[in-house]
Structures are given as structure tokens and as C-alpha cells.
FIMAR-11062 format. One record per atom (N, C-alpha, C): residue in three letters; z negated, x negated, y negated. Coordinates in steps of 0.001 Angstrom, whole numbers, padded with zeros to 6 digits, always signed. Example, Ala and Ser with C-alpha at 12.3 -4.5 7.8 and 13.67 -1.06 7.14 Angstrom:
Ala-007800-013190+005690
Ala-007800-012300+004500
Ala-007800-013200+003300
Ser-007080-012850+002250
Ser-007140-013670+001060
Ser-007870-012900-000030
//
This chain:
Met-003703-012148+018793
Met-004835-011939+017887
Met-004474-010880+016847
Asp-005376-009907+016626
Asp-005198-008877+015613
Asp-005108-009543+014245
Val-004189-009056+013401
Val-004010-009667+012084
Val-005305-009626+011287
Arg-006151-008625+011534
Arg-007412-008540+010801
Arg-008313-009744+011073
Glu-008224-010288+012272
Glu-009041-011455+012602
Glu-008601-012688+011817
Lys-007379-012652+011297
Lys-006845-013793+010558
Lys-007045-013666+009051
Val-007170-012437+008546
Val-007237-012255+007090
Val-008567-011684+006611
Cys-009432-011252+007535
Cys-010750-010722+007178
Cys-011819-011664+007734
Arg-012778-012005+006894
Arg-013853-012909+007324
Arg-015158-012410+006706
Gly-015856-011530+007434
Gly-017061-010920+006875
Gly-016697-010066+005674
Glu-017343-010340+004543
Glu-017032-009591+003324
Glu-015829-010175+002583
Lys-015319-011315+003047
Lys-014205-011968+002365
Lys-012860-011528+002932
Arg-011827-011697+002071
Arg-010473-011337+002483
Arg-009506-012369+001909
Lys-008398-012584+002584
Lys-007440-013594+002138
Lys-006458-013004+001122
Tyr-006263-013739+000007
Tyr-005299-013392-001047
Tyr-004433-014609-001341
Tyr-003212-014345-001848
Tyr-002360-015486-002174
Tyr-002058-015611-003656
Arg-002377-014588-004470
Arg-002233-014754-005918
Arg-002889-013584-006653
Phe-003181-013844-007937
Phe-003683-012830-008860
Phe-002781-012879-010083
Arg-002382-011712-010599
Arg-001371-011706-011649
Arg-001423-010410-012450
Phe-000729-010426-013586
Phe-000469-009215-014359
Phe+000913-008708-013976
Ala+001056-007402-013822
Ala+002354-006799-013504
Ala+002615-005634-014458
Lys+003884-005314-014675
Lys+004259-004270-015628
Lys+004266-002867-015030
Phe+004087-002758-013711
Phe+004062-001444-013078
Phe+002901-000610-013624
Tyr+003039+000691-013567
Tyr+002003+001632-014031
Tyr+001679+001448-015510
Gly+002617+000900-016275
Gly+002362+000667-017686
Gly+001557-000587-017958
Gly+001379-001411-016939
Gly+000613-002646-017042
Gly-000609-002597-016154
Ile-000740-003569-015239
Ile-001833-003519-014272
Ile-002202-004919-013790
Ala-003507-005158-013659
Ala-003997-006410-013077
Ala-003885-006297-011563
Thr-003320-007321-010934
Thr-002955-007222-009519
Thr-003504-008378-008696
Ala-004093-008014-007553
Ala-004503-009006-006555
Ala-003598-008824-005347
Asp-002824-009841-005014
Asp-001896-009755-003883
Asp-002561-010317-002632
Cys-002772-009433-001655
Cys-003442-009836-000421
Cys-002438-010294+000635
Thr-002967-010865+001689
Thr-002169-011417+002781
Thr-002393-010612+004058
Gly-001315-010391+004821
Gly-001443-009743+006121
Gly-001187-008248+006089
Cys-000419-007765+007087
Cys-000084-006341+007162
Cys-000029-005906+008622
Asn-000247-004610+008847
Asn-000169-004058+010203
Asn+001206-003485+010517
Leu+002168-003649+009597
Leu+003556-003266+009843
Leu+004455-004475+009608
Lys+005682-004404+010125
Lys+006645-005491+009964
Lys+007951-004937+009397
Cys+007888-004309+008242
Cys+009088-003736+007623
Cys+010106-004843+007350
Phe+011342-004642+007792
Phe+012330-005716+007651
Phe+012781-005910+006214
Phe+012506-004935+005339
Phe+012920-005019+003940
Phe+011773-005467+003028
Cys+010662-005891+003592
Cys+009461-006198+002809
Cys+009708-007328+001810
Trp+009307-007110+000541
Trp+009473-008147-000482
Trp+008406-009234-000346
Ser+007355-008929+000427
Ser+006235-009859+000563
Ser+006107-010379+001992
Trp+007253-010598+002637
Trp+007211-010972+004057
Trp+006660-012376+004294
Arg+006836-013276+003330
Arg+006335-014638+003557
Arg+004807-014665+003689
Pro+004057-014125+002711
Pro+002596-014102+002901
Pro+002164-013174+004025
Arg+002981-012179+004344
Arg+002667-011296+005468
Arg+002705-012055+006788
Asp+003750-012842+006975
Asp+003957-013525+008256
Asp+003305-014907+008319
Leu+003323-015629+007198
Leu+002779-016983+007186
Leu+001284-017003+006889
Leu+000760-015854+006409
Leu-000675-015707+006135
Leu-001190-016806+005209
Ile-000439-017059+004144
Ile-000831-018074+003171
Ile-001963-017548+002291
Gly-002563-018454+001531
Gly-003615-018061+000608
Gly-004972-018580+001037
Arg-006019-018042+000397
Arg-007385-018425+000761
Arg-008303-017213+000655
Phe-009502-017365+001161
Phe-010438-016247+001205
Phe-011213-016121-000107
Tyr-011376-014865-000545
Tyr-012137-014556-001749
Tyr-013184-013498-001431
Ser-014329-013597-002081
Ser-015369-012584-001931
Ser-015031-011379-002810
Pro-015646-010223-002569
Pro-015429-009063-003441
Pro-015733-009387-004906
Arg-016810-010118-005150
Arg-017170-010466-006527
Arg-016093-011323-007177
Glu-015534-012274-006457
Glu-014478-013126-007011
Glu-013239-012304-007343
Val-012877-011371-006476
Val-011716-010511-006726
Val-011971-009645-007949
Phe-013144-009059-008015
Phe-013523-008219-009151
Phe-013418-008994-010458
Glu-014010-010169-010507
Glu-014030-010940-011750
Glu-012636-011383-012171
Arg-011808-011775-011221
Arg-010445-012189-011558
Arg-009631-011014-012098
Leu-009758-009858-011468
Leu-009008-008687-011926
Leu-009484-008231-013303
Val-010777-008261-013536
Val-011309-007874-014846
Val-010788-008811-015928
Arg-010781-010111-015662
Arg-010274-011071-016651
Arg-008813-010805-016983
Ile-008004-010545-015964
Ile-006577-010276-016186
Ile-006401-008986-016976
Ala-007182-007958-016637
Ala-007088-006677-017344
Ala-007489-006838-018808
Glu-008569-007555-019059
Glu-009027-007753-020437
Glu-008030-008578-021239
Lys-007501-009625-020638
Lys-006541-010487-021330
Lys-005293-009720-021738
Asn-004854-008794-020884
Asn-003619-008053-021150
Asn-003868-006657-021705
Arg-005136-006336-021960
Arg-005533-005069-022576
Arg-004993-003865-021810
Val-005241-003855-020514
Val-004842-002726-019667
Val-006084-002174-018973
Asn-005981-000933-018497
Asn-007142-000284-017867
Asn-006899+000066-016406
Lys-005965-000645-015779
Lys-005669-000397-014361
Lys-005699-001711-013581
Val-006186-001623-012339
Val-006197-002773-011432
Val-005731-002293-010062
Arg-005288-003226-009232
Arg-004856-002842-007883
Arg-004926-004028-006933
Ile-004977-003696-005641
Ile-004724-004668-004586
Ile-003379-004298-003989
Ser-002476-005255-003926
Ser-001101-004992-003500
Ser-000642-006142-002610
Gly+000674-006265-002455
Gly+001246-007409-001749
Gly+001423-007203-000266
Asn+000346-006807+000425
Asn+000416-006511+001856
Asn-000411-005253+002115
Glu-001289-005227+003105
Glu-002032-003988+003402
Glu-003523-004134+003077
Pro-003962-003573+001953
Pro-005346-003714+001495
Pro-006398-003106+002418
Thr-006026-002092+003206
Thr-007031-001386+004009
Thr-007436-002138+005277
Leu-006771-003245+005587
Leu-007095-003986+006811
Leu-008551-004439+006840
Cys-009048-004903+005705
Cys-010412-005443+005631
Cys-011302-004404+004948
Glu-011785-003453+005732
Glu-012500-002302+005169
Glu-013769-002706+004427
Lys-014580-003543+005021
Lys-015835-003953+004382
Lys-015559-004596+003029
His-014587-005478+002978
His-014224-006148+001729
His-013742-005130+000699
Leu-012833-004254+001103
Leu-012267-003279+000172
Leu-013349-002377-000410
Leu-014225-001854+000431
Leu-015266-000947-000054
Leu-016215-001654-001014
Glu-016489-002923-000769
Glu-017364-003664-001679
Glu-016665-003931-003008
Val-015362-004178-002984
Val-014607-004325-004234
Val-014654-003016-005017
Leu-014434-001898-004339
Leu-014467-000596-005001
Leu-015843-000306-005591
Glu-016895-000701-004888
Glu-018256-000510-005403
Glu-018425-001235-006736
Leu-017875-002434-006839
Leu-018003-003216-008065
Leu-017269-002559-009232
Phe-016158-001901-008949
Phe-015396-001250-010020
Phe-015949+000123-010382
Gln-016782+000687-009507
Gln-017367+001993-009781
Gln-018214+001914-011052
Gly-017972+002846-011975
Gly-018736+002851-013217
Gly-018084+002072-014343
Thr-017000+001355-014055
Thr-016250+000683-015118
Thr-015230+001664-015693
Asn-014550+001248-016742
Asn-013505+002101-017322
Asn-012131+001750-016764
Leu-012100+001090-015614
Leu-010842+000661-015005
Leu-010468+001569-013839
Leu-009219+002000-013815
Leu-008701+002790-012703
Leu-008222+001843-011614
Phe-008702+002045-010398
Phe-008311+001212-009260
Phe-007237+001945-008467
Ile-006062+001337-008349
Ile-004962+001924-007587
Ile-004848+001186-006254
Leu-005039+001934-005185
Leu-004961+001376-003832
Leu-003582+001676-003260
Glu-002776+000638-003059
Glu-001432+000801-002503
Glu-001492+000521-001006
Thr-001133+001510-000202
Thr-001323+001407+001241
Thr-000221+002118+002008
Asn-000045+001735+003272
Asn+000863+002497+004136
Asn+000134+003658+004809
Gly-001176+003708+004674
Gly-001945+004846+005157
Gly-002257+004865+006644
Ile-001735+003917+007395
Ile-001891+003945+008855
Ile-003366+003994+009277
Leu-004219+003297+008562
Leu-005630+003213+008945
Leu-006507+004293+008314
Leu-005922+005150+007490
Leu-006725+006126+006753
Leu-007034+007363+007585
Asp-007916+007176+008565
Asp-008377+008317+009353
Asp-009452+009072+008564
Lys-010000+010130+009156
Lys-010957+010968+008434
Lys-012183+010175+007976
Arg-012688+009312+008835
Arg-013883+008547+008487
Arg-013630+007604+007320
Tyr-012515+006877+007372
Tyr-012179+005918+006315
Tyr-012002+006653+004990
Val-011309+007787+005020
Val-011060+008536+003786
Val-012359+009096+003209
Arg-013296+009490+004066
Arg-014600+009937+003562
Arg-015278+008823+002772
Glu-015139+007595+003241
Glu-015693+006457+002504
Glu-015009+006313+001142
Leu-013697+006454+001122
Leu-012955+006315-000134
Leu-013284+007430-001118
Ser-013645+008595-000614
Ser-013903+009753-001484
Ser-015130+009551-002366
Arg-015924+008521-002112
Arg-017111+008244-002926
Arg-016761+007689-004298
Phe-015522+007239-004468
Phe-015166+006516-005690
Phe-014311+007393-006604
Asp-014850+007696-007790
Asp-014145+008625-008676
Asp-013142+007950-009600
Asn-013088+006621-009582
Asn-012076+005923-010382
Asn-010989+005320-009495
Leu-010797+005926-008318
Leu-009814+005445-007341
Leu-008619+006389-007261
His-007421+005812-007225
His-006197+006574-006946
His-005449+005852-005835
Val-005017+006601-004829
Val-004357+006019-003662
Val-002866+006346-003683
Arg-002047+005333-003486
Arg-000599+005528-003359
Arg-000225+005220-001912
Val+000240+006245-001191
Val+000606+006088+000216
Val+002119+005952+000323
Ser+002585+004812+000806
Ser+004021+004547+000911
Ser+004526+004901+002306
Leu+005276+006014+002397
Leu+005872+006433+003665
Leu+007075+005553+003972
Lys+007151+005087+005191
Lys+008255+004217+005597
Lys+009330+005065+006270
Gly+010234+005596+005459
Gly+011261+006493+005969
Gly+010806+007940+005915
Thr+011627+008824+006473
Thr+011378+010261+006361
Thr+010964+010920+007667
Asn+010998+010167+008774
Asn+010601+010727+010072
Asn+010233+009583+011017
Glu+009806+009945+012214
Glu+009358+008930+013174
Glu+010478+007968+013564
Glu+011688+008498+013715
Glu+012821+007649+014102
Glu+013107+006601+013034
Glu+013140+007029+011770
Glu+013381+006078+010691
Glu+012230+005081+010575
Phe+011018+005579+010733
Phe+009850+004700+010673
Phe+009975+003574+011695
Arg+010338+003938+012909
Arg+010470+002935+013961
Arg+011587+001935+013638
Ala+012697+002436+013089
Ala+013812+001554+012748
Ala+013429+000576+011634
Leu+012606+001039+010688
Leu+012235+000211+009546
Leu+011109-000766+009854
Thr+010196-000356+010740
Thr+008991-001158+010969
Thr+008918-001794+012350
Gly+009714-001284+013284
Gly+009666-001795+014645
Gly+008508-001258+015456
Ser+007824-000239+014939
Ser+006691+000338+015664
Ser+006613+001834+015382
Ser+005680+002511+016033
Ser+005470+003932+015774
Ser+004319+004089+014789
Gly+004209+005263+014178
Gly+003107+005448+013233
Gly+003369+006431+012120
Phe+004542+007081+012106
Phe+004852+007991+011006
Phe+003856+009146+010951
Lys+003456+009661+012115
Lys+002490+010762+012138
Lys+001170+010339+011505
Lys+000766+009094+011721
Lys-000470+008609+011111
Lys-000361+008602+009590
Gln+000832+008345+009081
Gln+001024+008380+007636
Gln+000844+009805+007113
Leu+001430+010777+007814
Leu+001267+012176+007409
Leu-000185+012616+007559
Asp-000848+012153+008613
Asp-002267+012475+008799
Asp-003097+011931+007638
Ala-002728+010753+007147
Ala-003445+010164+006012
Ala-003338+011057+004784
Leu-002151+011624+004552
Leu-001974+012534+003418
Leu-002891+013742+003554
Lys-002964+014302+004751
Lys-003830+015460+004988
Lys-005295+015094+004786
Asn-005699+013949+005283
Asn-007088+013524+005122
Asn-007450+013342+003652
Leu-006545+012773+002879
Leu-006785+012588+001448
Leu-006867+013931+000737
Leu-005993+014858+001117
Leu-006053+016213+000563
Leu-007391+016866+000876
Asp-007784+016807+002129
Asp-009007+017477+002577
Asp-010251+016926+001897
Gln-010247+015635+001594
Gln-011421+015006+000987
Gln-011368+014992-000538
Gly-010291+015516-001117
Gly-010201+015596-002568
Gly-010029+014264-003269
Val-009467+013293-002570
Val-009224+011978-003169
Val-007969+012041-004037
Ser-008012+011429-005203
Ser-006829+011351-006061
Ser-005787+010470-005370
Phe-004574+011000-005203
Phe-003538+010222-004515
Phe-002174+010831-004778
His-001145+010083-004415
His+000207+010644-004351
His+000990+009896-003276
Pro+001968+010560-002656
Pro+002814+009897-001667
Pro+004050+009288-002325
Ala+004562+008252-001707
Ala+005842+007660-002099
Ala+006656+007528-000821
Val+007981+007555-000936
Val+008802+007439+000264
Val+009969+006497+000012
Met+010183+005595+000939
Met+011312+004670+000896
Met+012542+005382+001444
Val+013565+005585+000595
Val+014736+006370+001006
Val+016017+005549+001092
Ser+015932+004243+000884
Ser+017142+003416+000875
Ser+017909+003465+002186
Phe+017217+003776+003281
Phe+017861+003786+004595
Phe+017810+005186+005222
Ser+017639+006218+004376
Ser+017503+007600+004859
Ser+018711+008437+004464
Ser+019054+009403+005314
Ser+020121+010343+004980
Ser+019561+011441+004083
Lys+020440+012091+003338
Lys+020022+013194+002472
Lys+019410+014316+003297
Gln+019992+014573+004464
Gln+019487+015635+005334
Gln+018056+015340+005793
Asn+017802+014115+006192
Asn+016454+013754+006628
Asn+015454+013821+005479
Phe+015900+013448+004285
Phe+015026+013531+003119
Phe+014654+014982+002834
Glu+015627+015885+002919
Glu+015361+017308+002689
Glu+014384+017848+003731
Arg+014511+017391+004954
Arg+013585+017833+006005
Arg+012169+017344+005725
Leu+012064+016128+005214
Leu+010744+015618+004861
Leu+010133+016461+003749
Leu+010934+016796+002744
Leu+010427+017619+001648
Leu+009879+018939+002163
Glu+010580+019543+003109
Glu+010125+020814+003668
Glu+008805+020632+004419
Lys+008700+019543+005164
Lys+007465+019280+005910
Lys+006291+019068+004954
Leu+006526+018314+003886
Leu+005475+018080+002902
Leu+005099+019371+002185
Arg+006090+020195+001899
Arg+005837+021474+001221
Arg+004961+022377+002078
Glu+005196+022339+003382
Glu+004381+023141+004296
Glu+002935+022648+004320
Met+002751+021342+004173
Met+001393+020790+004148
Met+000678+021177+002865
Asp+001355+020978+001734
Asp+000811+021344+000424
Asp+001896+021097-000621
Pro+002191+022082-001489
Pro+003235+021907-002508
Pro+002998+020689-003405
Tyr+001738+020293-003563
Tyr+001425+019126-004393
Tyr+002141+017880-003890
Leu+002308+017772-002579
Leu+002913+016570-002007
Leu+004360+016397-002446
Val+005059+017509-002636
Val+006443+017447-003115
Val+006465+017196-004617
Lys+005590+017884-005329
Lys+005533+017746-006785
Lys+005206+016317-007207
Ser+004343+015664-006450
Ser+003873+014328-006826
Ser+004630+013202-006134
Leu+005583+013546-005276
Leu+006277+012534-004470
Leu+007037+011533-005332
Glu+006807+010267-005080
Glu+007525+009175-005744
Glu+008614+008680-004802
Val+009845+008697-005256
Val+010963+008227-004444
Val+011234+006774-004803
Glu+011180+005907-003813
Glu+011388+004487-004076
Glu+012553+003943-003260
Glu+013199+002931-003813
Glu+014305+002273-003132
Glu+014049+000770-003099
Val+014673+000121-002158
Val+014493-001325-002002
Val+014983-002055-003246
Val+014147-002962-003748
Val+014564-003853-004826
Val+015146-005098-004167
Leu+016414-005360-004417
Leu+017110-006433-003703
Leu+016889-007804-004346
Tyr+015628-008250-004293
Tyr+015362-009636-004655
Tyr+016155-010519-003681
Pro+016545-011729-004090
Pro+017338-012585-003191
Pro+016721-012764-001808
His+015398-012974-001739
His+014776-013199-000429
His+014732-011914+000394
Val+014717-010752-000294
Val+014759-009467+000417
Val+016158-009228+000966
Arg+017167-009517+000148
Arg+018558-009372+000588
Arg+018815-010239+001828
Glu+018242-011430+001809
Glu+018401-012347+002942
Glu+017809-011753+004218
Lys+016609-011155+004124
Lys+015961-010583+005301
Lys+016705-009353+005807
Ile+017246-008546+004890
Ile+017992-007355+005303
Ile+019269-007762+006020
Arg+019960-008751+005490
Arg+021178-009237+006152
Arg+020858-009803+007530
Glu+019750-010492+007617
Glu+019328-011063+008894
Glu+019082-009961+009919
His+018516-008844+009447
His+018189-007732+010347
His+019410-006880+010676
Leu+020232-006593+009646
Leu+021361-005684+009832
Leu+022671-006396+010120
Gly+022704-007700+009951
Gly+023944-008434+010164
Gly+024920-008169+009033
Glu+026189-008042+009353
Glu+027230-007851+008344
Glu+027099-006528+007616
Arg+026307-005595+008158
Arg+026141-004304+007492
Arg+025181-004392+006320
Gly+024494-005504+006191
Gly+023535-005643+005113
Gly+024213-005758+003768
Pro+023430-005557+002661
Pro+023993-005605+001307
Pro+024388-007011+000895
//
């Protein structure tokens, strides 16, 4: 069964918590359940694999995020935790509710599903910023980290966002990448558009205890 059939139900989507986080200078966060990748270093692997949580409507998500933002006096909200783009109907309806507010919506995604059509839909929202997290620096690393193929789709997502004028920036996980491969990625991004290098966020694995456990399980004695 496709993971979308388990976490998407009409306009509703499954979430496992709502919280305030200190990232981005403070942000109201809705953590969703379910992902189309299986990164072995994922900090959110339990809700990804166990599909815990319950279903919420777009209006319920909107109201919870607004309350958290108001309580903590911040102007940013996001859907995080797993892969927000899985439930397109739900996501677009959430974005519609935030349109016209003074809140910036940050969409954190792996970009795999962001084809031209999907990105055209996202381009309607002027208070949206997309963060695309690249899993490694090339197809080989992507496969090693996720167990599947898809790196080209991530690069295609960057191009689609550029072409549609959507506010976004790329991020890249480099904890398992060589310096040489990272430099090659920079050159590839530079060829696509210099903005991609200028705005690139370099991220490394945060070794929470449960993450360290999963990495050791995957890498054996070579793990941290």
C-alpha cells in the first residue's frame, strides 16, 4: 500500500504533534506522519514507520499553528517531521488558509514530488517559502542514504521552483559526503543558477540518542 493511502484521507492528513520550535528564530510547527523516503539517519523515523498520530483537517491545522504562533509571538509556521507534500489536497488547503495572513509558511520537503504541475500550484502563494533538503550530493549517495533512487528528481524540483519564481532555498546533508563530491555538487548547482550556491544551507546529522541508535544499526561498528 502506498504511504499516501495511510496518511491522507480526503482533505485530512495525519499528524503526531504540534509544537513551538526555535528554528528560524522561532516557528510554530506541525509534525506530520509518513514519508516517501527511508533515510537511515532520520530523526523522525518512529512516526515515519509506525504512522502514529491522528487525522486533522486543514482548518484544525491552521488554527493550532496560529495559536502556537500567537502564544510565542512569532510570524513563521511550518509543516515538518516527515514529508508534507504527500497529501497535496490537504497541503494546498492549508496554504489557502494562511494566504493573506502575516505569517510566513515554510514548507520543508525532500522535493521528490515537486514536478512542474505541483510547483505551479505552490506558486500561487506569496507567503510561502520552500526548503528542499537534498539527501547527499549525487545519485550514489542518495541511494546509500535512502535506499532508493531519486536524486535527479530533487534537482528537477529546484529547477521547477526557479522557473516558477517560488521563494525557496536548497539544503544538503553532508555528514556522509566526501569533500570532492560536495565540490562537484556546488559546480552542478552553479551551472543551474548561482543563486542555488549562494543560498545553499549545509546541514549535518544531529546525533540524538535514537538517531545514533539507527545509524549504528545501519552502519554496524562504523557508526558513531
